[in-house]
C-alpha positions as CSV (number, residue, x, y, z in Angstrom):
1,M,63.1,-99.4,-24.3
2,K,63.2,-96.1,-22.8
3,Y,64.7,-93.0,-24.2
4,T,65.3,-89.4,-23.0
5,I,65.5,-86.0,-24.9
6,Y,69.0,-85.4,-24.1
7,E,70.5,-81.8,-25.3
8,D,74.1,-81.5,-25.8
9,P,75.8,-78.9,-23.2
10,L,78.0,-77.2,-25.8
11,T,75.9,-77.1,-28.9
12,H,72.7,-77.0,-27.9
13,K,71.5,-79.6,-29.9
14,F,69.0,-82.4,-28.9
15,A,68.7,-85.8,-29.0
16,F,67.4,-89.0,-27.8
17,L,68.7,-91.2,-25.6
18,P,68.0,-94.5,-25.2
19,L,68.7,-95.6,-21.9
20,P,69.6,-98.9,-20.3
21,S,66.9,-101.3,-19.0
22,R,67.9,-101.2,-15.2
23,F,68.3,-97.6,-15.7
24,V,66.3,-95.1,-13.0
25,E,65.9,-91.5,-12.4
26,G,68.8,-90.0,-10.7
27,D,71.0,-92.1,-12.3
28,K,74.0,-90.6,-14.3
29,L,73.2,-90.8,-17.9
30,P,75.3,-93.0,-20.4
31,L,77.5,-92.5,-23.2
32,V,75.5,-93.5,-26.3
33,A,76.8,-92.2,-30.1
34,T,73.5,-91.4,-31.5
35,D,72.7,-91.2,-35.3
36,R,70.7,-88.1,-35.4
37,W,70.4,-84.4,-33.7
38,F,67.4,-81.8,-33.4
39,G,68.5,-78.2,-33.2
40,S,65.8,-77.7,-31.1
41,R,63.3,-79.7,-28.5
42,V,60.6,-79.1,-30.6
43,E,61.8,-80.4,-33.5
44,A,63.0,-83.4,-31.2
45,I,59.3,-83.7,-30.2
46,A,58.1,-83.9,-33.3
47,A,60.1,-86.6,-34.3
48,L,58.7,-88.7,-31.7
49,P,56.6,-90.6,-34.3
50,E,59.6,-91.8,-36.1
51,L,61.4,-93.0,-32.5
52,F,58.9,-95.4,-32.2
53,D,58.2,-96.6,-35.5
54,R,62.0,-97.4,-36.1
55,D,61.4,-98.9,-32.0
56,E,58.4,-101.2,-33.3
57,S,60.5,-102.7,-36.1
58,E,63.5,-103.5,-34.4
59,P,62.3,-105.8,-31.0
60,G,64.7,-107.0,-28.9
61,I,67.6,-103.9,-29.7
62,E,69.7,-104.5,-26.5
63,L,72.2,-101.9,-25.3
64,P,75.3,-102.8,-24.4
65,E,76.3,-101.8,-20.8
66,A,76.0,-97.9,-19.9
67,V,79.0,-95.8,-19.4
68,Q,78.6,-93.8,-17.0
69,V,79.5,-90.0,-17.9
70,D,79.5,-86.8,-15.1
71,D,77.5,-83.9,-15.8
72,A,80.7,-82.4,-18.1
73,G,80.6,-85.3,-20.1
74,R,82.9,-87.4,-19.1
75,Q,83.8,-90.5,-18.4
76,L,83.1,-91.6,-14.7
77,P,85.9,-94.4,-13.7
């Protein structure tokens, strides 16, 4: 599974955002709820080993079809 580190434009907190299997650079980011927010990018990067451990212990998890959003977080038609 691919992830990106996402920064919320309003709170400036960071989260790992799982990407759909067919995601390519330049696609709109999917709207996905996250279970953990970090106060800084450095904190998020420091938590990467935890993410990798979780990924390995939960093989085969597939995300539902992504909802497309614009840069302000509004759902696109």
